[in-house]
C-alpha positions as CSV (number, residue, x, y, z in Angstrom):
1,X,0.0,0.0,0.0
2,X,1.3,3.5,-0.9
3,X,1.1,6.1,1.8
4,X,1.2,9.8,1.0
5,X,2.4,12.2,3.6
6,X,2.4,16.0,3.1
7,X,4.9,18.2,4.8
8,X,4.9,22.0,5.0
9,X,8.1,23.9,5.5
10,X,8.7,27.7,5.8
11,X,12.1,28.6,4.5
12,X,13.8,32.0,5.2
13,X,16.2,32.5,2.3
14,X,18.7,35.3,1.7
15,X,18.6,36.7,-1.8
16,X,20.9,34.4,-3.8
17,X,21.0,32.5,-7.0
18,X,18.1,30.4,-8.2
19,X,20.6,27.4,-8.1
20,X,21.2,28.0,-4.4
21,X,17.4,27.8,-3.7
22,X,17.2,24.6,-5.8
23,X,20.0,23.0,-3.9
24,X,18.5,24.0,-0.5
25,X,15.1,22.5,-1.6
26,X,17.0,19.3,-2.6
27,X,18.5,19.1,0.8
28,X,15.1,19.6,2.5
29,X,13.7,16.8,0.4
30,X,16.6,14.5,1.5
31,X,16.0,15.4,5.2
32,X,12.3,14.7,4.8
33,X,12.9,11.0,3.9
34,X,12.6,8.5,6.8
35,X,13.1,5.3,4.8
36,X,15.5,4.4,2.0
37,X,12.7,3.9,-0.6
38,X,10.7,7.1,0.2
39,X,10.0,9.3,-2.8
40,X,9.8,13.0,-2.0
41,X,8.3,15.4,-4.5
42,X,8.0,19.2,-4.4
43,X,4.2,19.9,-4.6
44,X,4.2,23.7,-4.1
45,X,6.7,26.6,-3.8
46,X,5.2,29.9,-2.9
47,X,7.1,33.1,-2.1
48,X,5.7,34.9,1.0
49,X,6.3,38.7,1.2
50,X,8.6,39.7,4.0
51,X,8.8,43.5,3.4
52,X,12.6,43.3,3.4
53,X,14.2,43.5,0.0
54,X,17.2,41.2,0.6
55,X,15.3,38.5,2.4
56,X,12.8,36.1,1.0
57,X,10.5,33.6,2.6
58,X,9.1,30.6,0.9
59,X,6.3,28.2,1.8
60,X,7.2,24.7,0.6
61,X,4.9,21.7,0.4
62,X,6.4,18.3,-0.1
63,X,4.7,15.0,-0.6
64,X,6.4,11.8,0.5
65,X,5.2,8.5,-1.1
66,X,6.0,5.5,0.9
67,X,5.3,1.8,0.0
68,X,4.4,0.3,3.3
69,X,5.4,-3.1,2.0
70,X,8.8,-2.1,0.7
71,X,10.1,0.8,2.9
72,X,13.8,-0.1,2.7
73,X,16.1,0.6,5.6
74,X,15.3,3.2,8.2
75,X,17.6,6.2,8.2
76,X,19.2,6.5,11.6
77,X,21.2,9.7,11.0
78,X,21.1,12.9,9.0
79,X,24.3,11.8,7.2
80,X,22.6,8.7,5.9
81,X,19.8,10.8,4.5
82,X,22.3,13.0,2.5
83,X,25.0,10.5,1.6
84,X,23.1,7.2,1.7
85,X,24.1,4.1,3.7
86,X,27.7,3.1,4.2
87,X,27.9,-0.6,3.5
88,X,31.0,-2.2,5.0
89,X,30.7,-5.1,2.5
90,X,31.6,-2.7,-0.4
91,X,35.0,-1.8,1.0
């Protein structure tokens, strides 16, 4: 069975390159995962007015799809979420 979980994140972002924002969103997606086979998708990205010209705020909505019958391994650390699992067998 496929579970769908929505997560809302508010991101304060200094004015920077669009590529920086994309990279930050990719990191947030990685941190949102709990299991190895989770699929995280950006559903919505909305800029919220802050009134300060060099600061931006974004409302981000992510959707995580999780197959409850094939979750994969549970991430036990933030490093595993970003860099995947370290398998000692692959040394």
